[in-house]
Structures are given as structure tokens and as C-alpha cells.
C-alpha positions, 0 to 999 in steps of 0.5 A: 426270107425265102433264101434263108429258108432254103439254106436251113432246109438244105442244112437239115437234109445234109445233116440227116443224110450224114447221120444215116448208117448204110449197112450195105457199105463195105470196107477192106479195113478190119476193125481196130479193137480192144480186147475188153470183151467179157463173158461170165466175168472173164475177158475171154479175148485177152485170155485167148491171146495170152494162152496162145502168146505163151503156148499155155504156160503161165510160167512163160508169161512170168519170165517174159514179164519180169514177174520174178525180178528181185525186189529191193528196198530203196534204203539199199544205198551203201556200197556193200548193199549195191554189190549184193543187189548187183549179184542177185540181179546178175543171177536173175538175168542169167536164170531168165536167159535160160528160161527164155530158151525154154518158153516161147512168146508169140507177139504176132497172132492170127486167131480163129474162134469157131462155134463148134471147136476150140480156137487156133492161131497162126504165128511165126518162128523167126529162128527157123523161118517157119510158120507155126499153128497153135491149137487149143481144144478148150472153147474158152482158153485160160492161161496156165490151165489150157493146153496148146498143141503146136505144129511147125512148117518150114517155108522159104524166107520170101514166103515167110516175110510176105505172109508176116508183112501182110499180117502186119498191114492187116493190123496197121490198116484197121480203123475204129468203126461201128459196124452192124452187130458182130456175130454171136458165137453159140458154143456147142459142147462136143461129145467126150469121145469125139475126134479132136481135129486141129482145124475147124471142119468148115470155114464160115464167116457166119460162125467164126470170128477172126483176130489179127494181133501185132505185138509191139514193144509200145503195145499191142495192135489188135484188129478183128473181123466185122460184118461189113467186110468187103470181098477183099477183106474176106479174101484176106481172112480166107487166105490166112485160114487156108494157110493155117490149114496147110500148116496143120498138114505140114504142107509147105508146097501148098502154101506157095500156091497162095503167094500170088494172092498174098502179093495182090493183097499186099499191094492193096493193103499197102495203099490203105496205110493212113498218112499218120500211121508210121510203120518202123521197118527196123523196129518190126524186124527187131521185135518180130 
């Protein structure tokens, strides 16, 4: 009887301990998240992503998502109809190829939201091995209505690859979690004649949210900051923010100074890849 009572008591203690939330516990991993965050009826994180992904151009999204692809009734089955269909499809693909040279699509984004300024995003230009900083001055970006400023800074291939690889790992090593409540950003209305800065004036975890998006043909991998980040996770985010600052100043030499930190972070985040997470190097190289 006493033995059974002891076993029950130990089981209760173990279940109680398991259920506790230790808010002081920190992690190197970011939070794997969905973009479903609504404010005033708008999915604002999705809107921010799309605004930066297509540099503010709704027309760009339409061409990249086959919005204009010709539609034909299924009854078109005879040979003459098929020839007409092929003709229009060839014309569409030629036009689309031209439009993709006009508009950009950025699948890999590091985004920063501040409570006093419009968001920024770091992305990549594979053609020039350049880092690209995108800036929107609207606090709540909206594709097709918000304008996006673009600044490019060319860097060495090794620098470009290392930063992009760390970006990938930050997204792929994120996990679902239930951290303490995320920071609530209180938006400040700037004066109409206030100077338009590219970068936020201060870097503060208390008043900023950070987002890593790694676009993939099978779907986006999306991670974000949270309130239980370790010193390593904070160093990861701060390093990307400082790289953004260097790109805004078009200072490629300054970016090189962050490479030892990037290398250390790469070593750490490679260790965090879970056994069932497959990173296809060839696929990522093809679609980046």
C-alpha cells in the first residue's frame, strides 16, 4: 500500500514539474511561425512580406504568379483549337519573360519592424552577388500602394554565400514554441516634415520585431524573434541588423569585419539542424 502511494506521489510530482513554464529558459532557436497576424482586419506580416518580395509592385506579383496566364475552356480539343492555344501560350511566355526582367522577386528576406519607423528588409541579388536593402516608409506596408527604396552593395562571393547560408540556417533551425508574449509595437506617428531615415535610429529588442523568411518552391519557411532568445540568437539578429546598416551606407568593407562572427554563428546553427530537416543544397542554390 505504501509503495503504491509513493509511486502515485512521484508521478504527480513529475507531471507537475513537466507542466511548469520556465520563463527564464532561453534558446538559440527562433520561433517557427505563420504569417497569420491580423490588425484592423489586415494580415500585416503577409502584406509586409509581399511588399518587400515584389519591391512594392503589384504588377510584379501578377507576372510571377501567372495572374495573366491565358484561360481556355476544356472544350478546346480539336487540332485547330490546340494550335491557337499554343500560339497564345507562346506569346504569353514571351511577354512573361520580358516582364520578369522588369520586375524583381525576393524569396529570402530578413525583415525588421520598429515602433518609430517603417520596416526594412535585407535580401540578395544573385546576378551581382550583392546585398540589397529594401526600405518602406509606411508603418503598415501594402503591396501596390507602398513605395520601396532599394540600396545595393556588392560583396565578395564568399561573403555573399556565408551571409545567405546563415540566413537559411536561421529559418531552417526554427521550431514551434510558446514563448512569453511577444513585444507589442506601439506605432509612433512621425511629423510630416521629419527626415526620412533608411535605418531605424536605434537597435532595441524591446521595440523591434525581427523576421527571417526563406522562400522555397514548396512553400515559405518563416521564423521570427521572440522573448526567450539566448545571447547567441540575439547576436545572430544583431549581426544581420548591422549588416543592414552597412548596406544602407554602401560600405562593403565594413561588412567584411562581421565575417568572423558570421563564421562562428554558422558553426553553431549547423549543429541545431534537426535530423529530419533536409536542406537540399542544389535546390536552394537553384532557387535563391
